[in-house]
C-alpha positions in Angstrom: -88.2 -120.5 -58.4 -86.6 -117.5 -59.9 -86.6 -115.7 -56.6 -84.8 -118.7 -55.0 -82.0 -118.5 -57.6 -81.8 -114.8 -57.1 -81.5 -114.8 -53.2 -79.0 -117.7 -53.0 -76.0 -115.6 -54.3 -77.1 -112.7 -52.1 -77.2 -115.0 -49.0 -73.8 -116.4 -49.8 -72.3 -112.9 -50.2 -73.9 -111.7 -46.9 -72.5 -114.8 -45.2 -69.0 -114.1 -46.5 -69.3 -110.5 -45.4 -70.4 -111.6 -41.9 -67.6 -114.1 -41.7 -64.8 -111.6 -42.7 -66.3 -108.8 -40.5 -67.1 -110.7 -37.3 -66.1 -114.3 -37.2 -62.6 -114.1 -38.7 -61.4 -111.4 -36.2 -62.7 -113.7 -33.4 -60.7 -116.6 -34.7 -57.6 -114.5 -35.0 -58.0 -113.3 -31.4 -58.4 -116.9 -30.2 -55.3 -117.9 -32.0 -53.3 -115.0 -30.5 -54.7 -116.0 -27.0 -53.6 -119.6 -27.6 -50.1 -118.5 -28.5 -49.9 -116.2 -25.4 -51.1 -119.1 -23.3 -48.4 -121.5 -24.7 -45.7 -118.8 -24.1 -46.9 -118.1 -20.6 -46.9 -121.9 -19.9 -43.3 -122.1 -21.0 -42.4 -119.1 -18.8 -44.2 -120.7 -15.9 -42.3 -124.0 -16.4 -39.0 -122.1 -16.3 -40.1 -120.3 -13.1 -41.1 -123.6 -11.6 -37.8 -125.2 -12.4 -35.9 -122.2 -10.9 -38.1 -122.3 -7.8 -37.4 -126.0 -7.4 -33.6 -125.3 -7.7 -33.8 -122.4 -5.2 -35.8 -124.6 -2.7 -33.2 -127.4 -3.1 -30.3 -125.0 -2.5 -32.1 -123.4 0.4 -32.6 -126.8 2.1 -29.0 -127.6 1.6 -27.9 -124.3 3.2 -30.3 -124.9 6.2 -29.3 -128.6 6.7 -25.6 -128.4 5.9 -22.9 -125.9 6.6 -24.0 -122.9 4.6 -20.6 -121.2 4.5 -19.0 -124.4 3.0 -21.7 -124.5 0.3 -21.2 -120.9 -0.7 -17.4 -121.2 -0.7 -17.7 -124.1 -3.2 -18.8 -121.5 -5.8 -16.0 -119.1 -5.1 -12.3 -119.3 -6.1 -10.0 -120.2 -3.3 -7.0 -118.1 -4.5 -6.2 -115.4 -7.0 -4.9 -117.9 -9.6 -8.2 -119.7 -9.7 -10.0 -116.3 -10.1 -7.7 -115.4 -13.0 -8.2 -118.7 -14.8 -12.0 -118.5 -14.4 -12.0 -114.9 -15.6 -9.9 -115.7 -18.6 -12.0 -118.7 -19.6 -15.2 -116.6 -19.3 -13.6 -113.9 -21.4 -12.5 -116.3 -24.1 -16.0 -118.0 -24.2 -17.7 -114.6 -24.6 -15.4 -113.6 -27.5 -15.8 -117.1 -29.1 -19.6 -117.0 -28.9 -19.9 -120.3 -27.0 -22.1 -121.0 -23.9 -20.5 -122.3 -20.8 -22.7 -124.9 -19.2 -20.4 -125.7 -16.2 -17.0 -125.0 -14.8 -15.4 -127.4 -12.2 -12.1 -126.4 -10.7 -9.8 -128.5 -8.4 -6.6 -127.2 -7.0 -3.8 -129.5 -5.8 0.0 -129.0 -5.4 2.0 -131.2 -7.7 5.8 -131.9 -7.2 8.3 -130.4 -9.6 9.8 -132.7 -12.3 12.3 -135.1 -10.8 11.1 -134.7 -7.2 10.3 -138.0 -5.4 7.2 -137.6 -3.2 7.8 -139.3 0.2 5.2 -141.5 1.9 4.4 -138.9 4.6 2.5 -135.9 3.1 3.8 -133.8 6.0 7.3 -134.1 4.7 6.4 -132.5 1.4 7.4 -128.8 1.0 5.0 -127.3 -1.5 6.0 -123.6 -1.1 8.3 -123.7 -4.0 6.8 -126.6 -5.9 4.7 -126.4 -9.0 1.1 -125.9 -8.2 -1.6 -127.5 -10.3 -5.2 -126.5 -11.1 -7.4 -128.8 -13.0 -10.4 -127.1 -14.8 -13.2 -129.1 -16.4 -15.1 -127.0 -18.9 -18.5 -127.9 -20.4 -19.2 -125.7 -23.4 -21.9 -125.6 -26.0 -22.0 -124.1 -29.5 -21.4 -124.8 -33.1 -18.3 -126.3 -34.7 -16.5 -123.1 -35.7 -17.1 -121.4 -32.4 -16.0 -124.3 -30.3 -12.9 -124.7 -32.5 -12.0 -121.0 -31.9 -12.7 -121.5 -28.1 -10.4 -124.6 -27.9 -7.6 -122.8 -29.8 -7.8 -119.7 -27.5 -7.8 -121.9 -24.3 -4.6 -123.7 -25.2 -3.0 -120.4 -26.1 -3.6 -118.9 -22.7 -0.7 -117.2 -21.0 -0.6 -119.8 -18.2 1.2 -123.1 -18.5 -1.5 -125.6 -19.5 -1.9 -129.1 -20.7 -5.1 -130.5 -22.3 -5.8 -133.8 -20.6 -9.0 -134.9 -22.4 -11.7 -133.7 -24.8 -15.0 -135.3 -25.4 -17.6 -134.0 -27.9 -21.3 -135.1 -28.4 -24.3 -133.7 -30.2 -27.6 -132.8 -28.6 -30.9 -132.1 -30.3 -32.8 -129.1 -28.9 -36.2 -127.6 -29.7 -35.6 -124.5 -31.8 -39.1 -123.0 -31.4 -40.7 -121.3 -28.4 -43.8 -123.4 -28.9 -43.5 -126.6 -26.9 -45.8 -128.4 -29.4 -43.5 -127.6 -32.3 -41.5 -130.6 -33.7 -38.7 -128.6 -35.3 -35.4 -129.2 -33.6 -31.8 -128.1 -34.0 -28.5 -130.0 -33.4 -25.9 -128.4 -31.1 -22.5 -129.6 -30.0 -21.6 -130.1 -26.4 -18.0 -130.6 -25.4 -16.2 -131.4 -22.2 -12.6 -130.2 -21.9 -10.2 -131.0 -19.0 -7.2 -128.8 -18.7 -4.4 -128.8 -16.2 -2.9 -125.3 -15.4 0.5 -125.1 -13.7 2.0 -122.1 -11.8 4.6 -121.4 -9.1 3.4 -120.2 -5.7 4.2 -116.6 -5.0 6.9 -116.1 -2.4 8.2 -113.0 -0.6 11.8 -111.7 -1.2 14.2 -112.4 1.6 17.0 -109.9 2.4 19.3 -112.7 3.6 19.2 -114.4 0.2 20.4 -111.1 -1.4 23.6 -110.9 0.7 25.8 -112.0 -2.2 24.2 -109.6 -4.7 26.8 -107.6 -6.6 25.5 -104.0 -6.8 28.5 -102.6 -8.7 27.8 -100.7 -11.8 29.6 -101.6 -15.0 30.6 -98.2 -16.3 32.4 -99.6 -19.3 29.2 -101.1 -20.6 27.2 -97.9 -20.0 29.8 -95.9 -21.9 29.7 -98.3 -24.8 25.9 -98.0 -25.0 26.2 -94.2 -24.9 28.4 -94.3 -28.0 25.4 -95.6 -29.9 23.1 -92.7 -28.9 23.3 -89.0 -29.8 23.4 -86.6 -26.8 23.7 -83.4 -28.8 20.7 -81.0 -29.0 20.2 -78.3 -31.6 20.8 -74.7 -30.5 17.9 -72.4 -30.0 18.1 -68.7 -31.1 16.7 -65.9 -29.1 13.7 -65.7 -31.3 12.7 -69.3 -30.5 13.6 -70.7 -33.9 15.8 -73.8 -33.8 19.0 -73.3 -35.7 20.7 -76.3 -37.2 21.0 -78.0 -40.5 18.8 -76.5 -43.3 15.9 -78.5 -44.6 17.0 -80.1 -47.9 13.5 -80.2 -49.2 13.0 -76.5 -49.1 14.0 -74.4 -52.2 
């Protein structure tokens, strides 16, 4: 009986040593392998989604006019390119994520101009051009507020047509089995940009240009400027008024 009570603690100690020396490292390696498996599964899902998008885009290019599909993703003029570049720059500085940009260009008549029934009679060369940009941005409140303020302060003439804001819950962990989620704000902003179409100068329109020089105004302006320069001695030292701060 006494030997039984003596060997029982010894057996427990040996079992604990075996557990910490051999079994626990195996459990840790299995947990690490499970985490790697979950991470690789998420990466595989992202690759599969991108593969599906590429296959869909490839089928559209093969069935439809491929050039028209590609041109839909490119700006049609320099003003569209400038607007897209400025919005991307503002979004990068504000720290928001741009989910989508939809741009539509259409000429709009100047204020007070009555548009006739026939579109062929409309002269849009000197009329105000209009570009409508729909921006879908994502971020927190302060970053989106900074982004909205910077957009409406852009150098181009712009008018905010509409703004809609909603909240979306997203998983904040890389593990798909995790239940922890974070709330982010998604906004949809519609802005109209106006600009005048660039025109070339015509010499015929400059026939009545007065090219005479107003000498009286030039002389009056010269009176406000000093044309005198200090004299230079032979030694290269400028001679003029003495420095009042020297002894």
